[in-house]
TORKOL-4160 file (C-alpha; in steps of 0.2 Angstrom, whole numbers, padded with zeros to 4 digits, m for minus):
430
<pt num="1" X="0409" Y="0553" Z="0190"/>
<pt num="2" X="0408" Y="0559" Z="0208"/>
<pt num="3" X="0419" Y="0573" Z="0214"/>
<pt num="4" X="0434" Y="0564" Z="0221"/>
<pt num="5" X="0450" Y="0558" Z="0214"/>
<pt num="6" X="0448" Y="0540" Z="0208"/>
<pt num="7" X="0461" Y="0527" Z="0213"/>
<pt num="8" X="0467" Y="0525" Z="0195"/>
<pt num="9" X="0471" Y="0543" Z="0194"/>
<pt num="10" X="0482" Y="0543" Z="0210"/>
<pt num="11" X="0492" Y="0528" Z="0203"/>
<pt num="12" X="0494" Y="0535" Z="0185"/>
<pt num="13" X="0511" Y="0537" Z="0178"/>
<pt num="14" X="0519" Y="0526" Z="0191"/>
<pt num="15" X="0525" Y="0507" Z="0189"/>
<pt num="16" X="0520" Y="0502" Z="0207"/>
<pt num="17" X="0523" Y="0484" Z="0204"/>
<pt num="18" X="0542" Y="0487" Z="0201"/>
<pt num="19" X="0545" Y="0497" Z="0218"/>
<pt num="20" X="0556" Y="0487" Z="0230"/>
<pt num="21" X="0551" Y="0489" Z="0248"/>
<pt num="22" X="0568" Y="0493" Z="0255"/>
<pt num="23" X="0572" Y="0506" Z="0242"/>
<pt num="24" X="0556" Y="0517" Z="0245"/>
<pt num="25" X="0559" Y="0522" Z="0262"/>
<pt num="26" X="0564" Y="0540" Z="0256"/>
<pt num="27" X="0561" Y="0550" Z="0272"/>
<pt num="28" X="0578" Y="0548" Z="0279"/>
<pt num="29" X="0586" Y="0532" Z="0272"/>
<pt num="30" X="0594" Y="0539" Z="0257"/>
<pt num="31" X="0604" Y="0551" Z="0268"/>
<pt num="32" X="0612" Y="0536" Z="0276"/>
<pt num="33" X="0614" Y="0524" Z="0261"/>
<pt num="34" X="0624" Y="0537" Z="0251"/>
<pt num="35" X="0631" Y="0548" Z="0264"/>
<pt num="36" X="0640" Y="0539" Z="0278"/>
<pt num="37" X="0645" Y="0553" Z="0289"/>
<pt num="38" X="0638" Y="0571" Z="0292"/>
<pt num="39" X="0648" Y="0586" Z="0286"/>
<pt num="40" X="0647" Y="0604" Z="0281"/>
<pt num="41" X="0636" Y="0605" Z="0266"/>
<pt num="42" X="0640" Y="0623" Z="0258"/>
<pt num="43" X="0627" Y="0626" Z="0245"/>
<pt num="44" X="0625" Y="0645" Z="0245"/>
<pt num="45" X="0632" Y="0661" Z="0254"/>
<pt num="46" X="0615" Y="0663" Z="0264"/>
<pt num="47" X="0619" Y="0647" Z="0273"/>
<pt num="48" X="0623" Y="0649" Z="0292"/>
<pt num="49" X="0639" Y="0641" Z="0291"/>
<pt num="50" X="0643" Y="0640" Z="0310"/>
<pt num="51" X="0625" Y="0633" Z="0313"/>
<pt num="52" X="0629" Y="0621" Z="0300"/>
<pt num="53" X="0645" Y="0614" Z="0308"/>
<pt num="54" X="0637" Y="0613" Z="0324"/>
<pt num="55" X="0622" Y="0603" Z="0318"/>
<pt num="56" X="0634" Y="0591" Z="0309"/>
<pt num="57" X="0641" Y="0585" Z="0326"/>
<pt num="58" X="0625" Y="0588" Z="0336"/>
<pt num="59" X="0615" Y="0576" Z="0324"/>
<pt num="60" X="0627" Y="0562" Z="0323"/>
<pt num="61" X="0616" Y="0547" Z="0321"/>
<pt num="62" X="0612" Y="0537" Z="0330"/>
<pt num="63" X="0613" Y="0549" Z="0344"/>
<pt num="64" X="0624" Y="0541" Z="0356"/>
<pt num="65" X="0617" Y="0533" Z="0372"/>
<pt num="66" X="0612" Y="0544" Z="0386"/>
<pt num="67" X="0619" Y="0533" Z="0400"/>
<pt num="68" X="0614" Y="0535" Z="0418"/>
<pt num="69" X="0606" Y="0552" Z="0423"/>
<pt num="70" X="0616" Y="0563" Z="0435"/>
<pt num="71" X="0610" Y="0558" Z="0453"/>
<pt num="72" X="0606" Y="0577" Z="0456"/>
<pt num="73" X="0592" Y="0576" Z="0443"/>
<pt num="74" X="0575" Y="0574" Z="0450"/>
<pt num="75" X="0561" Y="0562" Z="0445"/>
<pt num="76" X="0554" Y="0561" Z="0432"/>
<pt num="77" X="0567" Y="0570" Z="0422"/>
<pt num="78" X="0579" Y="0555" Z="0424"/>
<pt num="79" X="0568" Y="0546" Z="0411"/>
<pt num="80" X="0569" Y="0547" Z="0392"/>
<pt num="81" X="0550" Y="0546" Z="0388"/>
<pt num="82" X="0541" Y="0561" Z="0382"/>
<pt num="83" X="0529" Y="0559" Z="0396"/>
<pt num="84" X="0543" Y="0563" Z="0408"/>
<pt num="85" X="0545" Y="0580" Z="0400"/>
<pt num="86" X="0526" Y="0583" Z="0399"/>
<pt num="87" X="0526" Y="0586" Z="0418"/>
<pt num="88" X="0534" Y="0602" Z="0416"/>
<pt num="89" X="0531" Y="0606" Z="0398"/>
<pt num="90" X="0513" Y="0601" Z="0395"/>
<pt num="91" X="0510" Y="0612" Z="0380"/>
<pt num="92" X="0525" Y="0606" Z="0371"/>
<pt num="93" X="0520" Y="0589" Z="0374"/>
<pt num="94" X="0503" Y="0591" Z="0368"/>
<pt num="95" X="0509" Y="0599" Z="0351"/>
<pt num="96" X="0522" Y="0585" Z="0349"/>
<pt num="97" X="0510" Y="0571" Z="0352"/>
<pt num="98" X="0498" Y="0578" Z="0338"/>
<pt num="99" X="0512" Y="0581" Z="0326"/>
<pt num="100" X="0520" Y="0570" Z="0312"/>
<pt num="101" X="0536" Y="0570" Z="0323"/>
<pt num="102" X="0526" Y="0561" Z="0337"/>
<pt num="103" X="0520" Y="0549" Z="0324"/>
<pt num="104" X="0536" Y="0546" Z="0315"/>
<pt num="105" X="0535" Y="0528" Z="0319"/>
<pt num="106" X="0518" Y="0525" Z="0312"/>
<pt num="107" X="0511" Y="0509" Z="0304"/>
<pt num="108" X="0518" Y="0514" Z="0287"/>
<pt num="109" X="0536" Y="0514" Z="0293"/>
<pt num="110" X="0534" Y="0499" Z="0306"/>
<pt num="111" X="0524" Y="0488" Z="0293"/>
<pt num="112" X="0539" Y="0488" Z="0281"/>
<pt num="113" X="0552" Y="0482" Z="0294"/>
<pt num="114" X="0545" Y="0464" Z="0294"/>
<pt num="115" X="0553" Y="0462" Z="0277"/>
<pt num="116" X="0570" Y="0471" Z="0280"/>
<pt num="117" X="0586" Y="0467" Z="0287"/>
<pt num="118" X="0591" Y="0478" Z="0303"/>
<pt num="119" X="0603" Y="0488" Z="0291"/>
<pt num="120" X="0588" Y="0493" Z="0280"/>
<pt num="121" X="0578" Y="0497" Z="0296"/>
<pt num="122" X="0592" Y="0507" Z="0302"/>
<pt num="123" X="0592" Y="0518" Z="0287"/>
<pt num="124" X="0574" Y="0523" Z="0292"/>
<pt num="125" X="0578" Y="0525" Z="0310"/>
<pt num="126" X="0591" Y="0538" Z="0307"/>
<pt num="127" X="0577" Y="0551" Z="0305"/>
<pt num="128" X="0562" Y="0542" Z="0312"/>
<pt num="129" X="0569" Y="0536" Z="0329"/>
<pt num="130" X="0587" Y="0543" Z="0329"/>
<pt num="131" X="0592" Y="0539" Z="0348"/>
<pt num="132" X="0603" Y="0524" Z="0351"/>
<pt num="133" X="0590" Y="0518" Z="0364"/>
<pt num="134" X="0578" Y="0516" Z="0350"/>
<pt num="135" X="0590" Y="0504" Z="0340"/>
<pt num="136" X="0589" Y="0486" Z="0344"/>
<pt num="137" X="0607" Y="0484" Z="0337"/>
<pt num="138" X="0622" Y="0495" Z="0335"/>
<pt num="139" X="0636" Y="0494" Z="0323"/>
<pt num="140" X="0653" Y="0488" Z="0331"/>
<pt num="141" X="0667" Y="0485" Z="0319"/>
<pt num="142" X="0656" Y="0483" Z="0304"/>
<pt num="143" X="0644" Y="0471" Z="0313"/>
<pt num="144" X="0627" Y="0473" Z="0320"/>
<pt num="145" X="0627" Y="0468" Z="0339"/>
<pt num="146" X="0614" Y="0468" Z="0352"/>
<pt num="147" X="0612" Y="0486" Z="0360"/>
<pt num="148" X="0611" Y="0485" Z="0379"/>
<pt num="149" X="0602" Y="0502" Z="0380"/>
<pt num="150" X="0588" Y="0497" Z="0369"/>
<pt num="151" X="0571" Y="0502" Z="0375"/>
<pt num="152" X="0557" Y="0496" Z="0363"/>
<pt num="153" X="0544" Y="0507" Z="0371"/>
<pt num="154" X="0555" Y="0522" Z="0367"/>
<pt num="155" X="0558" Y="0516" Z="0349"/>
<pt num="156" X="0538" Y="0517" Z="0346"/>
<pt num="157" X="0538" Y="0536" Z="0351"/>
<pt num="158" X="0547" Y="0541" Z="0335"/>
<pt num="159" X="0556" Y="0558" Z="0336"/>
<pt num="160" X="0555" Y="0561" Z="0355"/>
<pt num="161" X="0559" Y="0577" Z="0365"/>
<pt num="162" X="0576" Y="0569" Z="0370"/>
<pt num="163" X="0581" Y="0566" Z="0352"/>
<pt num="164" X="0581" Y="0585" Z="0350"/>
<pt num="165" X="0585" Y="0591" Z="0367"/>
<pt num="166" X="0597" Y="0578" Z="0376"/>
<pt num="167" X="0614" Y="0573" Z="0374"/>
<pt num="168" X="0622" Y="0562" Z="0387"/>
<pt num="169" X="0608" Y="0568" Z="0399"/>
<pt num="170" X="0613" Y="0587" Z="0396"/>
<pt num="171" X="0598" Y="0597" Z="0391"/>
<pt num="172" X="0601" Y="0608" Z="0375"/>
<pt num="173" X="0589" Y="0622" Z="0369"/>
<pt num="174" X="0587" Y="0639" Z="0362"/>
<pt num="175" X="0591" Y="0655" Z="0372"/>
<pt num="176" X="0579" Y="0660" Z="0385"/>
<pt num="177" X="0566" Y="0673" Z="0380"/>
<pt num="178" X="0567" Y="0690" Z="0388"/>
<pt num="179" X="0559" Y="0691" Z="0405"/>
<pt num="180" X="0558" Y="0672" Z="0406"/>
<pt num="181" X="0568" Y="0666" Z="0421"/>
<pt num="182" X="0575" Y="0648" Z="0421"/>
<pt num="183" X="0569" Y="0636" Z="0433"/>
<pt num="184" X="0579" Y="0621" Z="0426"/>
<pt num="185" X="0594" Y="0621" Z="0438"/>
<pt num="186" X="0585" Y="0613" Z="0453"/>
<pt num="187" X="0577" Y="0600" Z="0441"/>
<pt num="188" X="0588" Y="0594" Z="0429"/>
<pt num="189" X="0602" Y="0606" Z="0427"/>
<pt num="190" X="0604" Y="0622" Z="0417"/>
<pt num="191" X="0602" Y="0618" Z="0398"/>
<pt num="192" X="0615" Y="0623" Z="0386"/>
<pt num="193" X="0607" Y="0636" Z="0376"/>
<pt num="194" X="0611" Y="0640" Z="0358"/>
<pt num="195" X="0603" Y="0651" Z="0344"/>
<pt num="196" X="0607" Y="0636" Z="0332"/>
<pt num="197" X="0591" Y="0628" Z="0338"/>
<pt num="198" X="0582" Y="0642" Z="0329"/>
<pt num="199" X="0592" Y="0641" Z="0313"/>
<pt num="200" X="0585" Y="0631" Z="0298"/>
<pt num="201" X="0602" Y="0621" Z="0298"/>
<pt num="202" X="0595" Y="0613" Z="0314"/>
<pt num="203" X="0582" Y="0604" Z="0303"/>
<pt num="204" X="0594" Y="0600" Z="0288"/>
<pt num="205" X="0600" Y="0583" Z="0295"/>
<pt num="206" X="0583" Y="0575" Z="0291"/>
<pt num="207" X="0575" Y="0587" Z="0278"/>
<pt num="208" X="0590" Y="0588" Z="0266"/>
<pt num="209" X="0599" Y="0574" Z="0257"/>
<pt num="210" X="0617" Y="0580" Z="0255"/>
<pt num="211" X="0624" Y="0583" Z="0237"/>
<pt num="212" X="0634" Y="0567" Z="0238"/>
<pt num="213" X="0618" Y="0556" Z="0239"/>
<pt num="214" X="0608" Y="0551" Z="0224"/>
<pt num="215" X="0604" Y="0565" Z="0212"/>
<pt num="216" X="0589" Y="0563" Z="0201"/>
<pt num="217" X="0588" Y="0576" Z="0187"/>
<pt num="218" X="0602" Y="0586" Z="0196"/>
<pt num="219" X="0592" Y="0587" Z="0212"/>
<pt num="220" X="0593" Y="0577" Z="0228"/>
<pt num="221" X="0577" Y="0567" Z="0233"/>
<pt num="222" X="0575" Y="0577" Z="0249"/>
<pt num="223" X="0579" Y="0594" Z="0244"/>
<pt num="224" X="0569" Y="0606" Z="0256"/>
<pt num="225" X="0583" Y="0614" Z="0265"/>
<pt num="226" X="0591" Y="0619" Z="0248"/>
<pt num="227" X="0575" Y="0625" Z="0241"/>
<pt num="228" X="0573" Y="0637" Z="0256"/>
<pt num="229" X="0591" Y="0642" Z="0255"/>
<pt num="230" X="0588" Y="0648" Z="0236"/>
<pt num="231" X="0573" Y="0657" Z="0241"/>
<pt num="232" X="0571" Y="0675" Z="0247"/>
<pt num="233" X="0568" Y="0670" Z="0265"/>
<pt num="234" X="0585" Y="0667" Z="0272"/>
<pt num="235" X="0589" Y="0686" Z="0269"/>
<pt num="236" X="0572" Y="0691" Z="0276"/>
<pt num="237" X="0577" Y="0681" Z="0292"/>
<pt num="238" X="0562" Y="0668" Z="0290"/>
<pt num="239" X="0568" Y="0651" Z="0295"/>
<pt num="240" X="0560" Y="0634" Z="0296"/>
<pt num="241" X="0555" Y="0637" Z="0314"/>
<pt num="242" X="0546" Y="0654" Z="0311"/>
<pt num="243" X="0533" Y="0644" Z="0300"/>
<pt num="244" X="0533" Y="0627" Z="0307"/>
<pt num="245" X="0536" Y="0631" Z="0326"/>
<pt num="246" X="0528" Y="0648" Z="0328"/>
<pt num="247" X="0530" Y="0656" Z="0345"/>
<pt num="248" X="0541" Y="0640" Z="0349"/>
<pt num="249" X="0526" Y="0629" Z="0348"/>
<pt num="250" X="0530" Y="0611" Z="0344"/>
<pt num="251" X="0518" Y="0609" Z="0330"/>
<pt num="252" X="0528" Y="0606" Z="0314"/>
<pt num="253" X="0512" Y="0608" Z="0303"/>
<pt num="254" X="0514" Y="0606" Z="0285"/>
<pt num="255" X="0505" Y="0600" Z="0270"/>
<pt num="256" X="0494" Y="0589" Z="0279"/>
<pt num="257" X="0486" Y="0604" Z="0288"/>
<pt num="258" X="0473" Y="0613" Z="0278"/>
<pt num="259" X="0475" Y="0630" Z="0287"/>
<pt num="260" X="0494" Y="0629" Z="0286"/>
<pt num="261" X="0494" Y="0625" Z="0267"/>
<pt num="262" X="0482" Y="0640" Z="0264"/>
<pt num="263" X="0493" Y="0652" Z="0273"/>
<pt num="264" X="0508" Y="0647" Z="0261"/>
<pt num="265" X="0498" Y="0650" Z="0244"/>
<pt num="266" X="0486" Y="0663" Z="0236"/>
<pt num="267" X="0474" Y="0655" Z="0224"/>
<pt num="268" X="0463" Y="0665" Z="0212"/>
<pt num="269" X="0450" Y="0661" Z="0199"/>
<pt num="270" X="0443" Y="0671" Z="0184"/>
<pt num="271" X="0428" Y="0666" Z="0173"/>
<pt num="272" X="0423" Y="0674" Z="0157"/>
<pt num="273" X="0408" Y="0677" Z="0155"/>
<pt num="274" X="0404" Y="0678" Z="0173"/>
<pt num="275" X="0387" Y="0670" Z="0169"/>
<pt num="276" X="0390" Y="0656" Z="0158"/>
<pt num="277" X="0377" Y="0650" Z="0147"/>
<pt num="278" X="0373" Y="0633" Z="0138"/>
<pt num="279" X="0379" Y="0633" Z="0120"/>
<pt num="280" X="0391" Y="0648" Z="0123"/>
<pt num="281" X="0409" Y="0647" Z="0126"/>
<pt num="282" X="0416" Y="0648" Z="0144"/>
<pt num="283" X="0434" Y="0652" Z="0148"/>
<pt num="284" X="0441" Y="0650" Z="0166"/>
<pt num="285" X="0458" Y="0651" Z="0174"/>
<pt num="286" X="0464" Y="0644" Z="0191"/>
<pt num="287" X="0480" Y="0651" Z="0198"/>
<pt num="288" X="0490" Y="0645" Z="0212"/>
<pt num="289" X="0505" Y="0657" Z="0218"/>
<pt num="290" X="0517" Y="0652" Z="0231"/>
<pt num="291" X="0516" Y="0668" Z="0242"/>
<pt num="292" X="0521" Y="0661" Z="0259"/>
<pt num="293" X="0529" Y="0644" Z="0257"/>
<pt num="294" X="0548" Y="0644" Z="0261"/>
<pt num="295" X="0552" Y="0630" Z="0248"/>
<pt num="296" X="0544" Y="0622" Z="0233"/>
<pt num="297" X="0526" Y="0619" Z="0234"/>
<pt num="298" X="0524" Y="0605" Z="0237"/>
<pt num="299" X="0541" Y="0600" Z="0244"/>
<pt num="300" X="0548" Y="0582" Z="0244"/>
<pt num="301" X="0541" Y="0568" Z="0232"/>
<pt num="302" X="0526" Y="0562" Z="0242"/>
<pt num="303" X="0512" Y="0575" Z="0241"/>
<pt num="304" X="0502" Y="0579" Z="0224"/>
<pt num="305" X="0492" Y="0595" Z="0223"/>
<pt num="306" X="0479" Y="0595" Z="0209"/>
<pt num="307" X="0471" Y="0610" Z="0201"/>
<pt num="308" X="0455" Y="0606" Z="0193"/>
<pt num="309" X="0441" Y="0613" Z="0182"/>
<pt num="310" X="0425" Y="0604" Z="0176"/>
<pt num="311" X="0408" Y="0606" Z="0170"/>
<pt num="312" X="0395" Y="0597" Z="0180"/>
<pt num="313" X="0378" Y="0590" Z="0177"/>
<pt num="314" X="0362" Y="0591" Z="0188"/>
<pt num="315" X="0369" Y="0577" Z="0200"/>
<pt num="316" X="0386" Y="0586" Z="0202"/>
<pt num="317" X="0395" Y="0573" Z="0192"/>
<pt num="318" X="0408" Y="0578" Z="0180"/>
<pt num="319" X="0401" Y="0577" Z="0162"/>
<pt num="320" X="0411" Y="0564" Z="0152"/>
<pt num="321" X="0419" Y="0568" Z="0135"/>
<pt num="322" X="0432" Y="0580" Z="0139"/>
<pt num="323" X="0424" Y="0593" Z="0151"/>
<pt num="324" X="0438" Y="0590" Z="0164"/>
<pt num="325" X="0455" Y="0600" Z="0164"/>
<pt num="326" X="0468" Y="0595" Z="0177"/>
<pt num="327" X="0486" Y="0601" Z="0182"/>
<pt num="328" X="0496" Y="0591" Z="0194"/>
<pt num="329" X="0509" Y="0599" Z="0206"/>
<pt num="330" X="0521" Y="0586" Z="0211"/>
<pt num="331" X="0539" Y="0580" Z="0209"/>
<pt num="332" X="0536" Y="0561" Z="0203"/>
<pt num="333" X="0550" Y="0550" Z="0201"/>
<pt num="334" X="0552" Y="0534" Z="0192"/>
<pt num="335" X="0560" Y="0521" Z="0204"/>
<pt num="336" X="0560" Y="0507" Z="0192"/>
<pt num="337" X="0575" Y="0513" Z="0183"/>
<pt num="338" X="0594" Y="0512" Z="0188"/>
<pt num="339" X="0598" Y="0526" Z="0192"/>
<pt num="340" X="0581" Y="0534" Z="0196"/>
<pt num="341" X="0574" Y="0546" Z="0184"/>
<pt num="342" X="0561" Y="0560" Z="0185"/>
<pt num="343" X="0544" Y="0559" Z="0176"/>
<pt num="344" X="0541" Y="0577" Z="0180"/>
<pt num="345" X="0543" Y="0591" Z="0192"/>
<pt num="346" X="0528" Y="0604" Z="0191"/>
<pt num="347" X="0530" Y="0611" Z="0209"/>
<pt num="348" X="0530" Y="0630" Z="0212"/>
<pt num="349" X="0544" Y="0638" Z="0218"/>
<pt num="350" X="0543" Y="0653" Z="0231"/>
<pt num="351" X="0535" Y="0668" Z="0221"/>
<pt num="352" X="0531" Y="0658" Z="0206"/>
<pt num="353" X="0513" Y="0652" Z="0201"/>
<pt num="354" X="0505" Y="0638" Z="0192"/>
<pt num="355" X="0489" Y="0641" Z="0181"/>
<pt num="356" X="0476" Y="0630" Z="0174"/>
<pt num="357" X="0466" Y="0635" Z="0159"/>
<pt num="358" X="0450" Y="0629" Z="0154"/>
<pt num="359" X="0439" Y="0633" Z="0139"/>
<pt num="360" X="0424" Y="0623" Z="0133"/>
<pt num="361" X="0408" Y="0626" Z="0124"/>
<pt num="362" X="0395" Y="0623" Z="0138"/>
<pt num="363" X="0384" Y="0607" Z="0134"/>
<pt num="364" X="0366" Y="0606" Z="0137"/>
<pt num="365" X="0367" Y="0595" Z="0152"/>
<pt num="366" X="0379" Y="0607" Z="0161"/>
<pt num="367" X="0373" Y="0615" Z="0177"/>
<pt num="368" X="0389" Y="0621" Z="0185"/>
<pt num="369" X="0407" Y="0626" Z="0181"/>
<pt num="370" X="0417" Y="0619" Z="0196"/>
<pt num="371" X="0436" Y="0626" Z="0200"/>
<pt num="372" X="0445" Y="0617" Z="0214"/>
<pt num="373" X="0461" Y="0613" Z="0221"/>
<pt num="374" X="0464" Y="0596" Z="0229"/>
<pt num="375" X="0478" Y="0590" Z="0240"/>
<pt num="376" X="0484" Y="0573" Z="0242"/>
<pt num="377" X="0498" Y="0574" Z="0256"/>
<pt num="378" X="0502" Y="0556" Z="0254"/>
<pt num="379" X="0499" Y="0552" Z="0236"/>
<pt num="380" X="0516" Y="0542" Z="0234"/>
<pt num="381" X="0512" Y="0532" Z="0249"/>
<pt num="382" X="0494" Y="0528" Z="0244"/>
<pt num="383" X="0500" Y="0519" Z="0228"/>
<pt num="384" X="0516" Y="0512" Z="0237"/>
<pt num="385" X="0506" Y="0504" Z="0251"/>
<pt num="386" X="0493" Y="0497" Z="0238"/>
<pt num="387" X="0508" Y="0489" Z="0229"/>
<pt num="388" X="0514" Y="0480" Z="0245"/>
<pt num="389" X="0496" Y="0474" Z="0249"/>
<pt num="390" X="0494" Y="0467" Z="0232"/>
<pt num="391" X="0507" Y="0454" Z="0237"/>
<pt num="392" X="0496" Y="0447" Z="0250"/>
<pt num="393" X="0487" Y="0452" Z="0265"/>
<pt num="394" X="0494" Y="0438" Z="0275"/>
<pt num="395" X="0512" Y="0444" Z="0274"/>
<pt num="396" X="0520" Y="0451" Z="0290"/>
<pt num="397" X="0516" Y="0469" Z="0293"/>
<pt num="398" X="0501" Y="0469" Z="0281"/>
<pt num="399" X="0489" Y="0474" Z="0295"/>
<pt num="400" X="0500" Y="0490" Z="0298"/>
<pt num="401" X="0501" Y="0494" Z="0280"/>
<pt num="402" X="0482" Y="0492" Z="0278"/>
<pt num="403" X="0481" Y="0505" Z="0292"/>
<pt num="404" X="0494" Y="0517" Z="0284"/>
<pt num="405" X="0484" Y="0515" Z="0267"/>
<pt num="406" X="0468" Y="0521" Z="0275"/>
<pt num="407" X="0478" Y="0535" Z="0284"/>
<pt num="408" X="0485" Y="0541" Z="0268"/>
<pt num="409" X="0469" Y="0542" Z="0259"/>
<pt num="410" X="0460" Y="0550" Z="0273"/>
<pt num="411" X="0473" Y="0563" Z="0273"/>
<pt num="412" X="0467" Y="0571" Z="0257"/>
<pt num="413" X="0457" Y="0587" Z="0257"/>
<pt num="414" X="0450" Y="0601" Z="0246"/>
<pt num="415" X="0460" Y="0617" Z="0248"/>
<pt num="416" X="0449" Y="0628" Z="0237"/>
<pt num="417" X="0432" Y="0626" Z="0228"/>
<pt num="418" X="0421" Y="0638" Z="0218"/>
<pt num="419" X="0405" Y="0634" Z="0209"/>
<pt num="420" X="0398" Y="0645" Z="0195"/>
<pt num="421" X="0379" Y="0642" Z="0190"/>
<pt num="422" X="0376" Y="0639" Z="0171"/>
<pt num="423" X="0362" Y="0648" Z="0164"/>
<pt num="424" X="0350" Y="0639" Z="0152"/>
<pt num="425" X="0351" Y="0644" Z="0134"/>
<pt num="426" X="0341" Y="0660" Z="0131"/>
<pt num="427" X="0331" Y="0656" Z="0116"/>
<pt num="428" X="0323" Y="0674" Z="0115"/>
<pt num="429" X="0340" Y="0680" Z="0109"/>
<pt num="430" X="0340" Y="0669" Z="0093"/>
């Protein structure tokens, strides 16, 4: 078996054929379906309640139409496209463009809209494209009506600069840094500045489903903010932005980025004896400790992290017959039941560790002991997209789903690896 995760392992324990397309858009939809209006969600004394109240109003979705730009605003700041902002903010634009925020309306999302009503689509747009100008229809007295401010080009941009920084063409942002004079007044008016832009509560609207939403085994489906709140980091002043927007850079790197993932965990391996020998017993442990991730590792339900240990033959293949050990770190849900249930939740909370133990008598064909950690950031979506494509490649949106499936597979990477040579049996010691 080659050193890669087989597709059947990625789909194991999940009945993909029973998944309904409109139900699986987790990344924002559930907060809409079960939580019709934003509100203060007090979950612990460590919450910044003032920031929480502010964000509940600021992140009313869809974000109301911006309307006409004030006449004293200069071009190109009158426009809403991210490229308009790039003229004066090239570094922020470059970071955003490469980020998942800039790709929030990717093929995996768009490909599903073909089979959805706009009500279902809107549940996704709430977080993936939250501006009113990105919505083809708006609710009016309980009915969807054509939106005169709709801009399809803006919709495809996903989570834009304007989504975070504009309300009725008024700029909003964090306080100015020391010794950084503002030059905004002459261009688009002085922004309204608030420290809440640097509070974790700012991210909560899309990265935490409220307690009134669907609970699975006592936890909301999207639970990242609460995981952070229940960690030591709030008391240490470590917010979401300090890790995901260091030095105010618009990066938002997470588990899709290997270096970012490595910065949040510590991985150690022990092998006894240090030089394993054919015919003797070898024992190994592989430990991953959450030493710098401000929430469960991994957070949310889409990624899976695999701790693995195996004995390999002379062609770097895993020796069959029980010479592979594996531990999966993931929150895996069963969405075929009503209500949903949880298969397992083996994720690692801040400060905790997961350990894989391996003990075998080394067979004659063994040449190496291999310990490794494999990350599949989009494990859930890989299976989900396959389930859609099994219904037929001619269905509307299939081309986008094919691209999304390829992207989800290509997002996988090896986080850690260590190979230990196996010595041949020493007959002189018999």
